NUKOLLUM-781058 format. One record per residue: residue in one letter; residue number from 1; x, y, z of N, C-alpha, C in turn. Coordinates in pm, 1 decimal. Last residue first. Example, Ala and Ser with C-alpha at 12.3 -4.5 7.8 and 13.67 -1.06 7.14 Angstrom:
2
<r code="S" pos="2" n_x="1285.0" n_y="-225.0" n_z="708.0" ca_x="1367.0" ca_y="-106.0" ca_z="714.0" c_x="1290.0" c_y="3.0" c_z="787.0"/>
<r code="A" pos="1" n_x="1319.0" n_y="-569.0" n_z="780.0" ca_x="1230.0" ca_y="-450.0" ca_z="780.0" c_x="1320.0" c_y="-330.0" c_z="780.0"/>
END
This chain:
72
<r code="X" pos="72" n_x="-933.9" n_y="-4695.8" n_z="2814.1" ca_x="-890.0" ca_y="-4828.6" ca_z="2763.0" c_x="-823.4" c_y="-4923.3" c_z="2902.0"/>
<r code="X" pos="71" n_x="-944.7" n_y="-4452.1" n_z="2933.8" ca_x="-1058.6" ca_y="-4536.2" ca_z="2900.8" c_x="-1009.4" c_y="-4668.6" c_z="2859.9"/>
<r code="X" pos="70" n_x="-716.7" n_y="-4341.1" n_z="2770.8" ca_x="-731.5" ca_y="-4308.8" ca_z="2926.6" c_x="-835.3" c_y="-4448.7" c_z="2953.0"/>
<r code="X" pos="69" n_x="-733.9" n_y="-4349.9" n_z="2506.8" ca_x="-647.9" ca_y="-4429.8" ca_z="2562.0" c_x="-690.0" c_y="-4423.1" c_z="2716.6"/>
<r code="X" pos="68" n_x="-987.9" n_y="-4175.7" n_z="2498.6" ca_x="-991.5" ca_y="-4299.6" ca_z="2424.0" c_x="-907.1" c_y="-4363.0" c_z="2498.8"/>
<r code="X" pos="67" n_x="-823.0" n_y="-3915.5" n_z="2563.6" ca_x="-950.4" ca_y="-3975.6" ca_z="2619.9" c_x="-992.5" c_y="-4128.2" c_z="2598.8"/>
<r code="X" pos="66" n_x="-646.7" n_y="-3908.0" n_z="2358.6" ca_x="-596.9" ca_y="-3958.6" ca_z="2476.4" c_x="-694.8" c_y="-3978.7" c_z="2571.0"/>
<r code="X" pos="65" n_x="-784.2" n_y="-3903.8" n_z="2146.2" ca_x="-736.7" ca_y="-3973.5" ca_z="2143.1" c_x="-657.7" c_y="-4005.5" c_z="2305.1"/>
<r code="X" pos="64" n_x="-917.1" n_y="-3619.3" n_z="2250.3" ca_x="-1045.3" ca_y="-3762.6" ca_z="2172.8" c_x="-921.8" c_y="-3864.7" c_z="2162.2"/>
<r code="X" pos="63" n_x="-704.9" n_y="-3482.1" n_z="2187.1" ca_x="-745.9" ca_y="-3508.0" ca_z="2303.6" c_x="-810.1" c_y="-3610.9" c_z="2291.1"/>
<r code="X" pos="62" n_x="-643.6" n_y="-3485.8" n_z="1905.3" ca_x="-539.9" ca_y="-3563.6" ca_z="2026.8" c_x="-614.7" c_y="-3583.8" c_z="2166.4"/>
<r code="X" pos="61" n_x="-869.6" n_y="-3394.8" n_z="1809.2" ca_x="-829.5" ca_y="-3529.7" ca_z="1808.1" c_x="-736.1" c_y="-3582.4" c_z="1910.7"/>
<r code="X" pos="60" n_x="-819.8" n_y="-3105.5" n_z="1917.6" ca_x="-952.0" ca_y="-3191.6" ca_z="1934.7" c_x="-895.6" c_y="-3369.5" c_z="1954.0"/>
<r code="X" pos="59" n_x="-582.8" n_y="-3018.6" n_z="1791.3" ca_x="-558.6" ca_y="-3048.9" ca_z="1938.6" c_x="-747.1" c_y="-3145.0" c_z="1982.6"/>
<r code="X" pos="58" n_x="-691.6" n_y="-3043.3" n_z="1525.0" ca_x="-581.5" ca_y="-3120.1" ca_z="1615.0" c_x="-561.7" c_y="-3176.0" c_z="1729.4"/>
<r code="X" pos="57" n_x="-855.4" n_y="-2826.7" n_z="1535.9" ca_x="-903.2" ca_y="-2986.4" ca_z="1499.7" c_x="-805.7" c_y="-3090.5" c_z="1550.7"/>
<r code="X" pos="56" n_x="-729.7" n_y="-2628.8" n_z="1608.2" ca_x="-801.6" ca_y="-2650.8" ca_z="1661.9" c_x="-870.9" c_y="-2810.1" c_z="1660.7"/>
<r code="X" pos="55" n_x="-567.1" n_y="-2647.3" n_z="1359.7" ca_x="-484.1" ca_y="-2666.4" ca_z="1493.2" c_x="-564.2" c_y="-2636.9" c_z="1563.4"/>
<r code="X" pos="54" n_x="-750.8" n_y="-2565.5" n_z="1168.2" ca_x="-671.5" ca_y="-2716.3" ca_z="1145.6" c_x="-581.2" c_y="-2739.5" c_z="1294.1"/>
<r code="X" pos="53" n_x="-817.5" n_y="-2320.1" n_z="1256.8" ca_x="-891.0" ca_y="-2385.3" ca_z="1243.4" c_x="-838.1" c_y="-2574.5" c_z="1253.8"/>
<r code="X" pos="52" n_x="-587.3" n_y="-2177.8" n_z="1174.0" ca_x="-622.2" ca_y="-2171.8" ca_z="1310.0" c_x="-723.3" c_y="-2311.5" c_z="1333.3"/>
<r code="X" pos="51" n_x="-563.5" n_y="-2194.9" n_z="924.9" ca_x="-468.3" ca_y="-2276.1" ca_z="1000.1" c_x="-520.5" c_y="-2274.8" c_z="1111.3"/>
<r code="X" pos="50" n_x="-768.8" n_y="-2034.2" n_z="850.5" ca_x="-804.8" ca_y="-2189.0" ca_z="776.4" c_x="-696.5" c_y="-2253.6" c_z="862.4"/>
<r code="X" pos="49" n_x="-746.4" n_y="-1822.1" n_z="951.5" ca_x="-830.7" ca_y="-1882.4" ca_z="981.1" c_x="-810.5" c_y="-2002.4" c_z="960.6"/>
<r code="X" pos="48" n_x="-505.6" n_y="-1761.3" n_z="728.3" ca_x="-499.5" ca_y="-1735.4" ca_z="895.3" c_x="-631.5" c_y="-1837.9" c_z="926.6"/>
<r code="X" pos="47" n_x="-648.3" n_y="-1773.5" n_z="495.8" ca_x="-523.9" ca_y="-1855.4" ca_z="555.7" c_x="-522.3" c_y="-1890.6" c_z="658.7"/>
<r code="X" pos="46" n_x="-833.2" n_y="-1531.4" n_z="552.1" ca_x="-898.0" ca_y="-1668.7" ca_z="504.1" c_x="-808.4" c_y="-1823.7" c_z="541.2"/>
<r code="X" pos="45" n_x="-639.8" n_y="-1331.2" n_z="539.9" ca_x="-717.7" ca_y="-1385.8" ca_z="655.8" c_x="-740.5" c_y="-1503.1" c_z="647.9"/>
<r code="X" pos="44" n_x="-527.1" n_y="-1349.6" n_z="277.5" ca_x="-407.5" ca_y="-1382.7" ca_z="384.9" c_x="-528.2" c_y="-1418.8" c_z="516.3"/>
<r code="X" pos="43" n_x="-764.0" n_y="-1317.7" n_z="161.5" ca_x="-719.2" ca_y="-1414.4" ca_z="85.0" c_x="-631.4" c_y="-1464.4" c_z="190.7"/>
<r code="X" pos="42" n_x="-802.5" n_y="-1055.2" n_z="199.5" ca_x="-907.7" ca_y="-1096.5" ca_z="239.1" c_x="-839.0" c_y="-1260.3" c_z="230.2"/>
<r code="X" pos="41" n_x="-586.5" n_y="-943.1" n_z="33.5" ca_x="-594.7" ca_y="-917.8" ca_z="206.3" c_x="-672.2" c_y="-995.9" c_z="254.9"/>
<r code="X" pos="40" n_x="-670.9" n_y="-980.0" n_z="-232.6" ca_x="-527.1" ca_y="-1046.6" ca_z="-153.3" c_x="-573.3" c_y="-1026.4" c_z="-27.8"/>
<r code="X" pos="39" n_x="-890.1" n_y="-809.2" n_z="-224.5" ca_x="-900.2" ca_y="-954.8" ca_z="-231.5" c_x="-766.8" c_y="-1033.5" c_z="-216.0"/>
<r code="X" pos="38" n_x="-758.7" n_y="-535.9" n_z="-223.7" ca_x="-844.2" ca_y="-617.8" ca_z="-78.6" c_x="-887.7" c_y="-779.3" c_z="-123.9"/>
<r code="X" pos="37" n_x="-589.1" n_y="-597.4" n_z="-452.7" ca_x="-542.8" ca_y="-618.5" ca_z="-307.5" c_x="-607.3" c_y="-615.9" c_z="-173.1"/>
<r code="X" pos="36" n_x="-793.2" n_y="-588.2" n_z="-629.4" ca_x="-725.2" ca_y="-707.5" ca_z="-607.5" c_x="-642.8" c_y="-747.4" c_z="-487.5"/>
<r code="X" pos="35" n_x="-938.9" n_y="-348.4" n_z="-638.0" ca_x="-1011.3" ca_y="-495.7" ca_z="-589.9" c_x="-893.4" c_y="-585.7" c_z="-552.2"/>
<r code="X" pos="34" n_x="-686.0" n_y="-183.4" n_z="-669.8" ca_x="-767.0" ca_y="-167.8" ca_z="-566.4" c_x="-854.6" c_y="-266.1" c_z="-527.8"/>
<r code="X" pos="33" n_x="-698.1" n_y="-270.4" n_z="-928.9" ca_x="-547.4" ca_y="-316.2" ca_z="-842.7" c_x="-624.9" c_y="-283.2" c_z="-732.8"/>
<r code="X" pos="32" n_x="-915.7" n_y="-168.5" n_z="-1024.7" ca_x="-913.3" ca_y="-324.1" ca_z="-1061.8" c_x="-815.8" c_y="-353.5" c_z="-954.6"/>
<r code="X" pos="31" n_x="-930.0" n_y="125.2" n_z="-1028.5" ca_x="-1029.8" ca_y="29.0" ca_z="-956.6" c_x="-972.2" c_y="-140.6" c_z="-901.8"/>
<r code="X" pos="30" n_x="-700.2" n_y="120.4" n_z="-1233.2" ca_x="-673.3" ca_y="157.0" ca_z="-1081.3" c_x="-758.2" c_y="136.6" c_z="-982.2"/>
<r code="X" pos="29" n_x="-857.4" n_y="69.5" n_z="-1443.8" ca_x="-730.4" ca_y="-4.5" ca_z="-1397.2" c_x="-713.0" c_y="11.4" c_z="-1204.2"/>
<r code="X" pos="28" n_x="-1011.8" n_y="213.7" n_z="-1461.0" ca_x="-1073.6" ca_y="138.0" ca_z="-1424.0" c_x="-986.4" c_y="20.0" c_z="-1393.5"/>
<r code="X" pos="27" n_x="-894.8" n_y="502.4" n_z="-1494.3" ca_x="-953.6" ca_y="495.6" ca_z="-1378.3" c_x="-1001.9" c_y="363.5" c_z="-1379.7"/>
<r code="X" pos="26" n_x="-759.8" n_y="422.9" n_z="-1727.5" ca_x="-699.8" ca_y="425.8" ca_z="-1625.9" c_x="-746.6" c_y="447.5" c_z="-1495.4"/>
<r code="X" pos="25" n_x="-1002.2" n_y="443.4" n_z="-1873.9" ca_x="-938.4" ca_y="314.6" ca_z="-1885.9" c_x="-883.2" c_y="319.7" c_z="-1800.0"/>
<r code="X" pos="24" n_x="-1053.5" n_y="725.5" n_z="-1875.8" ca_x="-1168.1" ca_y="596.6" ca_z="-1813.3" c_x="-1103.8" c_y="484.0" c_z="-1791.6"/>
<r code="X" pos="23" n_x="-826.3" n_y="803.9" n_z="-1998.4" ca_x="-837.5" ca_y="829.3" ca_z="-1926.2" c_x="-967.8" c_y="757.2" c_z="-1801.7"/>
<r code="X" pos="22" n_x="-877.6" n_y="710.1" n_z="-2276.7" ca_x="-814.1" ca_y="656.1" ca_z="-2165.3" c_x="-772.5" c_y="710.8" c_z="-2016.0"/>
<r code="X" pos="21" n_x="-1136.6" n_y="817.8" n_z="-2322.4" ca_x="-1116.4" ca_y="692.0" ca_z="-2347.5" c_x="-964.8" c_y="670.4" c_z="-2202.8"/>
<r code="X" pos="20" n_x="-1014.1" n_y="1091.1" n_z="-2315.8" ca_x="-1127.7" ca_y="1030.7" ca_z="-2222.2" c_x="-1111.1" c_y="932.2" c_z="-2225.3"/>
<r code="X" pos="19" n_x="-830.1" n_y="1096.5" n_z="-2536.5" ca_x="-785.4" ca_y="1135.4" ca_z="-2417.1" c_x="-894.0" c_y="1112.8" c_z="-2302.0"/>
<r code="X" pos="18" n_x="-1013.9" n_y="1022.3" n_z="-2772.3" ca_x="-921.6" ca_y="913.8" ca_z="-2728.0" c_x="-854.4" c_y="990.4" c_z="-2624.4"/>
<r code="X" pos="17" n_x="-1146.5" n_y="1201.8" n_z="-2900.7" ca_x="-1228.1" ca_y="1129.1" ca_z="-2800.2" c_x="-1073.7" c_y="1046.8" c_z="-2745.0"/>
<r code="X" pos="16" n_x="-984.3" n_y="1308.1" n_z="-3100.2" ca_x="-1019.1" ca_y="1418.0" ca_z="-3012.3" c_x="-1106.4" c_y="1264.9" c_z="-2875.5"/>
<r code="X" pos="15" n_x="-966.5" n_y="1087.0" n_z="-3283.1" ca_x="-881.6" ca_y="1170.1" ca_z="-3183.5" c_x="-923.4" c_y="1201.3" c_z="-3119.6"/>
<r code="X" pos="14" n_x="-1259.3" n_y="1167.6" n_z="-3355.3" ca_x="-1231.8" ca_y="997.3" ca_z="-3308.0" c_x="-1122.5" c_y="1022.6" c_z="-3213.2"/>
<r code="X" pos="13" n_x="-1198.2" n_y="1396.1" n_z="-3497.1" ca_x="-1315.4" ca_y="1400.1" ca_z="-3424.9" c_x="-1276.8" c_y="1229.8" c_z="-3339.5"/>
<r code="X" pos="12" n_x="-1041.5" n_y="1334.3" n_z="-3726.7" ca_x="-995.4" ca_y="1411.6" ca_z="-3614.7" c_x="-1080.0" c_y="1406.2" c_z="-3461.4"/>
<r code="X" pos="11" n_x="-1145.9" n_y="1174.2" n_z="-3864.8" ca_x="-1044.0" ca_y="1111.5" ca_z="-3816.6" c_x="-1039.8" c_y="1201.8" c_z="-3696.7"/>
<r code="X" pos="10" n_x="-1333.9" n_y="1364.5" n_z="-3925.4" ca_x="-1430.8" ca_y="1276.0" ca_z="-3838.0" c_x="-1302.7" c_y="1165.5" c_z="-3801.6"/>
<r code="X" pos="9" n_x="-1195.6" n_y="1539.3" n_z="-4112.9" ca_x="-1249.4" ca_y="1571.6" ca_z="-3928.4" c_x="-1310.3" c_y="1495.5" c_z="-3900.2"/>
<r code="X" pos="8" n_x="-1131.6" n_y="1385.4" n_z="-4263.1" ca_x="-1027.7" ca_y="1435.4" ca_z="-4183.2" c_x="-1082.8" c_y="1477.8" c_z="-4064.3"/>
<r code="X" pos="7" n_x="-1365.7" n_y="1309.4" n_z="-4397.9" ca_x="-1286.8" ca_y="1227.9" ca_z="-4356.8" c_x="-1206.3" c_y="1233.0" c_z="-4289.3"/>
<r code="X" pos="6" n_x="-1402.4" n_y="1570.2" n_z="-4518.5" ca_x="-1524.1" ca_y="1520.9" ca_z="-4418.9" c_x="-1459.3" c_y="1383.3" c_z="-4321.6"/>
<r code="X" pos="5" n_x="-1190.5" n_y="1611.7" n_z="-4649.3" ca_x="-1207.2" ca_y="1743.0" ca_z="-4569.7" c_x="-1292.8" c_y="1634.5" c_z="-4465.3"/>
<r code="X" pos="4" n_x="-1303.5" n_y="1454.3" n_z="-4867.3" ca_x="-1205.5" ca_y="1454.2" ca_z="-4814.2" c_x="-1152.9" c_y="1528.0" c_z="-4718.3"/>
<r code="X" pos="3" n_x="-1474.7" n_y="1536.6" n_z="-4945.0" ca_x="-1526.7" ca_y="1392.7" ca_z="-4874.5" c_x="-1373.0" c_y="1392.5" c_z="-4800.4"/>
<r code="X" pos="2" n_x="-1475.4" n_y="1754.7" n_z="-5080.2" ca_x="-1560.4" ca_y="1797.9" ca_z="-4967.6" c_x="-1554.8" c_y="1611.9" c_z="-4888.1"/>
<r code="X" pos="1" n_x="-1335.1" n_y="1652.0" n_z="-5349.2" ca_x="-1269.8" ca_y="1701.6" ca_z="-5226.2" c_x="-1346.7" c_y="1755.3" c_z="-5090.4"/>
END
């Protein structure tokens, strides 16, 4: 009989730990979403910078090509 009562108490004790675990997991999930959105913004910023660099490269190549054509 004592073993049965101890088992119930142990299981109930484990059950009491669940709300704190759920709360911690919820906080972790929220933090992960915040990190994901920050990274998403950084990726968008990098895409814009890459596009700007591509345009600069195209303009530079056209200018070089035009100068070479003028020298010919």
